[in-house]
C-alpha positions as CSV (number, residue, x, y, z in Angstrom):
1,M,0.0,0.0,0.0
2,S,1.4,3.4,-1.0
3,A,2.4,6.1,1.4
4,L,-0.5,8.2,0.0
5,V,-3.0,5.5,0.8
6,S,-1.4,4.9,4.2
7,A,-1.9,8.6,5.0
8,V,-5.5,8.5,4.0
9,L,-6.1,5.5,6.2
10,A,-4.4,7.2,9.1
11,T,-6.1,10.6,8.9
12,A,-9.2,10.6,6.8
13,L,-11.4,8.0,8.4
14,A,-12.6,9.9,11.4
15,V,-16.3,10.4,10.9
16,A,-18.8,7.9,12.4
17,V,-21.4,6.7,10.0
18,P,-24.4,4.3,10.2
19,L,-24.0,0.9,8.5
20,G,-26.7,-1.6,7.5
21,E,-27.4,-4.8,9.5
22,E,-25.6,-6.9,6.9
23,A,-22.4,-5.0,7.5
24,H,-22.4,-5.8,11.2
25,R,-22.0,-9.5,10.6
26,P,-18.6,-11.1,11.2
27,A,-16.6,-11.2,8.0
28,D,-16.6,-15.0,7.8
29,G,-17.9,-17.7,10.2
30,A,-14.4,-19.1,10.6
31,A,-12.5,-15.8,10.2
32,A,-9.8,-14.9,12.7
33,V,-7.1,-12.3,13.1
34,V,-3.8,-14.0,13.6
35,D,-0.9,-12.2,15.4
36,L,2.4,-12.6,13.6
37,G,4.5,-11.6,16.6
38,V,6.0,-8.5,15.0
39,E,5.5,-5.0,16.6
40,E,5.0,-3.2,13.3
41,C,2.5,-3.2,10.5
42,A,2.3,-5.9,7.8
43,W,2.2,-4.3,4.4
44,D,1.9,-7.1,1.9
45,V,1.2,-10.9,1.6
46,N,1.9,-13.0,-1.5
47,D,0.0,-16.1,-2.7
48,R,2.4,-18.3,-0.8
49,G,1.5,-16.6,2.5
50,V,4.9,-14.8,2.8
51,V,4.4,-11.4,4.6
52,V,6.5,-8.3,4.7
53,T,6.3,-5.9,7.6
54,T,8.3,-2.7,7.8
55,T,11.6,-4.4,8.7
56,H,10.9,-8.2,8.5
57,V,9.8,-11.1,6.3
58,V,7.4,-13.6,8.0
59,R,7.6,-17.0,6.2
60,D,6.1,-20.3,7.5
61,G,5.8,-18.8,11.0
62,H,9.4,-17.7,11.1
63,V,10.3,-14.0,11.5
64,L,13.3,-13.2,9.3
65,G,15.3,-10.1,8.4
66,L,14.9,-8.3,5.1
67,P,16.9,-9.7,2.1
68,G,19.7,-8.0,0.1
69,G,20.4,-5.1,2.5
70,L,16.9,-3.5,2.4
71,T,16.2,-1.4,5.4
72,S,12.4,-1.3,5.0
73,A,9.9,-3.2,2.9
74,R,6.4,-2.6,1.4
75,F,5.8,-5.3,-1.2
76,V,6.5,-8.9,-1.9
77,N,5.5,-10.9,-5.0
78,D,5.2,-14.7,-5.6
79,R,8.8,-14.9,-6.8
80,G,9.9,-13.6,-3.4
81,Q,11.1,-10.3,-4.8
82,V,10.8,-7.4,-2.3
83,A,10.4,-3.7,-2.9
84,G,11.1,-1.1,-0.3
85,E,13.9,1.2,0.7
86,V,17.5,1.4,1.6
87,D,18.1,4.2,4.1
88,G,15.1,6.2,2.7
89,R,15.9,5.5,-1.0
90,A,13.6,3.4,-3.1
91,A,15.0,0.0,-3.7
92,F,14.2,-3.5,-5.1
93,W,15.5,-7.0,-4.3
94,D,15.1,-9.2,-7.4
95,G,16.1,-12.4,-5.6
96,R,19.7,-12.1,-6.7
97,R,20.8,-8.5,-6.5
98,L,19.7,-5.2,-4.9
99,W,18.7,-2.4,-7.2
100,L,18.6,1.3,-6.1
101,V,15.6,2.7,-8.1
102,G,16.8,6.3,-8.4
103,T,14.7,9.3,-9.4
104,L,13.1,10.7,-12.5
105,S,15.2,13.8,-12.7
106,P,18.7,15.0,-11.3
107,D,16.9,17.6,-9.2
108,H,14.7,15.0,-7.5
109,V,15.9,13.8,-4.2
110,L,13.0,11.7,-3.0
111,S,11.4,8.5,-4.5
112,Y,9.4,5.6,-3.1
113,V,7.9,2.5,-4.4
114,T,4.1,2.1,-4.3
115,G,3.4,-1.1,-6.3
116,L,5.1,-4.3,-7.5
117,S,3.9,-6.8,-10.2
118,E,4.7,-10.5,-10.4
119,R,7.0,-9.8,-13.3
120,G,9.1,-7.4,-11.2
121,E,7.8,-4.1,-12.6
122,L,7.6,-1.3,-10.0
123,V,5.6,1.9,-9.8
124,G,6.2,4.8,-7.5
125,T,6.6,8.5,-7.1
126,S,9.6,10.8,-7.5
127,S,9.9,14.4,-6.4
128,A,12.1,17.4,-5.7
129,P,11.8,19.5,-2.5
130,G,8.8,21.8,-2.9
131,G,8.0,20.4,-6.3
132,E,5.1,18.4,-7.8
133,P,5.6,14.7,-7.3
134,A,5.6,12.7,-10.5
135,A,4.6,9.0,-11.0
136,F,6.9,6.5,-12.7
137,R,7.2,2.9,-13.8
138,W,10.5,1.0,-13.4
139,R,11.7,-2.3,-14.7
140,R,15.2,-3.7,-15.0
141,G,16.9,-0.3,-14.3
142,V,14.7,1.7,-16.8
143,M,12.5,4.4,-15.3
144,T,9.7,5.9,-17.3
145,P,7.5,8.9,-16.3
146,L,3.7,8.5,-16.4
147,V,2.0,11.4,-18.2
148,G,-0.6,13.4,-16.2
149,L,-3.3,16.0,-16.7
150,G,-1.0,19.0,-16.1
151,G,-0.2,18.6,-12.4
152,R,0.9,16.1,-9.9
153,T,0.7,12.4,-10.6
154,D,0.6,9.4,-8.2
155,A,0.9,5.7,-9.0
156,N,-0.4,3.2,-6.6
157,D,-0.5,-0.3,-8.2
158,V,0.6,-2.2,-11.3
159,N,-0.6,-5.5,-12.8
160,D,1.2,-8.1,-14.9
161,R,-0.2,-6.5,-18.1
162,G,1.6,-3.3,-17.2
163,Q,-1.6,-1.4,-16.4
164,V,-1.0,1.2,-13.6
165,V,-3.6,3.0,-11.4
166,G,-3.3,6.0,-9.3
167,A,-4.3,9.7,-9.6
168,A,-3.6,12.7,-11.8
169,W,-4.3,16.3,-10.6
170,L,-6.1,19.0,-12.6
171,D,-6.8,22.5,-11.3
172,G,-6.3,21.4,-7.7
173,T,-8.5,18.3,-7.9
174,Q,-7.3,14.7,-7.7
175,H,-8.7,12.4,-10.3
176,A,-8.5,8.6,-10.3
177,V,-6.7,7.3,-13.5
178,R,-5.4,4.2,-15.2
179,W,-2.3,4.1,-17.4
180,E,-2.3,1.5,-20.0
181,A,0.9,-0.5,-20.8
182,D,1.7,1.8,-23.7
183,G,1.5,4.9,-21.3
184,R,-2.0,6.0,-22.5
185,L,-3.9,7.8,-19.7
186,V,-7.5,6.8,-19.0
187,R,-9.4,9.0,-16.6
188,L,-11.7,7.1,-14.3
189,P,-15.1,8.8,-13.4
190,G,-16.0,9.7,-9.8
191,L,-19.3,9.4,-8.0
192,G,-22.0,12.0,-8.2
193,D,-21.3,14.9,-10.5
194,G,-17.6,13.9,-10.8
195,S,-16.4,17.2,-9.1
196,G,-15.0,15.4,-6.0
197,S,-11.5,14.0,-5.6
198,S,-10.9,10.4,-6.4
199,L,-8.0,7.9,-6.2
200,A,-7.4,4.4,-7.6
201,T,-5.4,2.3,-5.1
202,A,-5.4,-1.1,-6.7
203,V,-5.8,-2.9,-10.0
204,D,-6.5,-6.6,-10.8
205,S,-5.1,-8.6,-13.7
206,D,-8.0,-7.6,-16.0
207,G,-7.7,-3.9,-15.4
208,R,-10.6,-3.6,-12.8
209,A,-9.6,-1.0,-10.2
210,A,-10.7,0.1,-6.7
211,G,-10.1,3.0,-4.4
212,Y,-12.3,5.9,-3.2
213,S,-14.3,8.8,-4.6
214,Y,-15.9,11.8,-2.9
215,V,-19.5,12.3,-3.9
216,A,-19.0,16.0,-4.7
217,A,-16.4,18.7,-4.3
218,G,-16.3,20.3,-0.8
219,T,-18.0,17.4,1.0
220,A,-16.6,14.9,3.5
221,D,-18.5,12.0,1.9
222,M,-15.7,9.7,0.8
223,R,-16.9,6.3,-0.5
224,P,-15.1,3.1,-1.2
225,V,-15.5,2.3,-4.9
226,R,-14.7,-0.1,-7.7
227,W,-14.2,0.6,-11.4
228,S,-15.0,-2.0,-14.1
229,R,-12.6,-2.7,-17.0
230,S,-14.6,-0.1,-19.1
231,G,-14.3,2.4,-16.3
232,A,-17.8,2.4,-14.8
233,V,-17.7,3.3,-11.1
234,T,-19.7,1.6,-8.3
235,D,-20.1,2.6,-4.7
236,V,-19.4,-0.5,-2.6
237,G,-20.1,1.1,0.8
238,P,-23.3,1.2,2.8
239,G,-24.2,4.7,1.9
240,G,-25.7,7.2,4.4
241,G,-22.6,9.4,4.5
242,A,-20.1,6.6,4.8
243,L,-16.4,7.5,4.8
244,G,-14.0,4.8,3.6
245,L,-11.7,3.4,0.9
246,V,-10.6,0.2,-0.7
247,A,-6.9,-0.5,0.1
248,D,-6.4,-3.6,-2.1
249,L,-8.1,-5.9,-4.6
250,N,-7.3,-9.4,-5.7
251,D,-8.0,-11.2,-9.0
252,R,-11.0,-13.1,-7.5
253,G,-12.8,-9.9,-6.8
254,R,-12.1,-9.6,-3.1
255,A,-11.6,-6.0,-1.9
256,I,-10.3,-5.0,1.6
257,G,-10.2,-1.6,3.1
258,S,-11.3,0.6,6.0
259,I,-14.5,2.4,6.8
260,S,-15.7,4.5,9.8
261,M,-18.3,3.2,12.2
262,P,-21.1,4.9,14.2
263,G,-19.6,6.4,17.4
264,A,-16.2,4.8,16.8
265,G,-13.1,5.0,14.7
266,Q,-12.3,3.2,11.5
267,Q,-12.8,-0.5,11.0
268,A,-11.5,-3.0,8.4
269,F,-13.9,-4.5,5.9
270,V,-14.0,-7.2,3.2
271,Q,-16.2,-6.9,0.1
272,D,-16.5,-9.6,-2.5
273,R,-17.6,-8.6,-6.0
274,G,-21.4,-8.2,-6.2
275,A,-21.7,-8.9,-2.4
276,T,-22.5,-6.7,0.6
277,M,-19.6,-5.2,2.6
278,R,-18.7,-7.2,5.7
279,L,-16.8,-5.9,8.7
280,V,-13.8,-7.6,10.2
281,P,-14.6,-8.3,13.9
282,T,-12.6,-6.0,16.2
283,G,-10.9,-6.9,19.5
284,A,-8.7,-4.8,21.5
285,G,-7.5,-1.9,19.3
286,T,-8.2,-1.0,15.7
287,T,-7.6,-3.5,12.9
288,I,-6.4,-2.2,9.5
289,L,-6.1,-4.4,6.5
290,T,-3.5,-3.3,3.9
291,A,-3.2,-6.1,1.3
292,V,-5.0,-9.2,0.2
293,N,-3.5,-12.2,-1.8
294,G,-5.1,-14.4,-4.4
295,G,-6.6,-16.8,-1.9
296,G,-8.3,-14.0,0.1
297,L,-5.7,-14.0,2.9
298,A,-5.3,-10.4,4.1
299,A,-2.4,-8.7,5.9
300,G,-2.4,-5.6,8.1
301,C,-2.0,-4.5,11.7
302,V,-3.8,-4.0,15.0
303,L,-3.2,-0.5,16.5
304,T,-3.4,-0.1,20.2
305,D,-2.2,2.4,22.8
306,D,0.9,0.2,23.1
307,G,1.8,0.4,19.3
308,E,1.4,-1.8,16.3
309,R,1.1,-5.6,15.8
310,A,1.4,-7.3,12.4
311,V,-1.6,-9.6,11.7
312,L,-3.1,-11.8,9.1
313,W,-6.9,-12.1,8.6
314,R,-8.1,-15.5,7.6
C-alpha cells in the first residue's frame, strides 16, 4: 500500500457513519485475526503466504530479516522479490541482487515504491523539495515517467499486463486514473457529479480497479468504490454518508479496506464482487487491512495504545 493510501487510512477515516445490518455480521464464520509476533504493520502478503512488515519477512511462522540489504519493505511478489527502501531511498531486491531505483530527474531527491507486479515491474513517485511529485514505472533499471493532466501524478499499483492505477491532478482536484501498458492515460469517473476528488489504489489482472471517490467537491463524503474494465464506477459502501476506501483488490474480486463506524473509529472491511460489505470483527485496538492475496488472505495490523502488531486475517 502506498504512502499516499497509508496517509488516507491514518487521517481521513474519522467520521462515524451508520451501517446496515448486513455489514455488522462477522466477515466469515471461521474468520480470525492472527498475530504474527512483530511489533509493526504488515504491508503485503503473497500467494504463498509470505508477509513483509516494515523491517521483517514472515515465512512459515518464522520472522526473518529483510533480504539484500533492504532497510524497509512494502511489497513482496510470488517470486519472493521485495520492494522497499535502503536508508530512505527506493530499492528493489530481485532475488539475486539489490537495485537502487533512483529518481526521474537529477533535481529529484525523493522516491518511493508504491506497487510491484509479479514480473518485477515497479511503480512509484519521484519528487524534488517543494516540487510536484511525479509518478513513474520502473523495470530492470529503466525508469519511465507517467503522463498526467497538467499537475501532480501518483501511481499506486501495477498489474502483470503493465496497467498502472493512481491519480492525476487537474486544477487542484485529484482524479483517479489508469495508465495502459503503452502509457496512455485513462481518466476514471468519480461518483455523483464527478467534481469530487478520487483515487485508484489497486488494480487486478484484468484492469478492474478500486479505491475511493468523494461524492462531490467540498464534501466529507468519501466512499469506497470499484471501477470496471470499461471504467464504470460503483459505490461498494453502505451509503448514508459513509467514509471509507478500498486499500487492495485481488483477482478473484475480493476487496479489503477501511471504513468509519457509528460512534467509533475506522474498522476494516471485506467486500466480494457483487456482495455486501462485511466488517472484520474488532478486538482490542483497531484492525487495519493493507493487502489481500489471491486466496483471500489479508495482511495488516492492529493498532493499540501500546503500538502496532502485524496480523493476518483468515
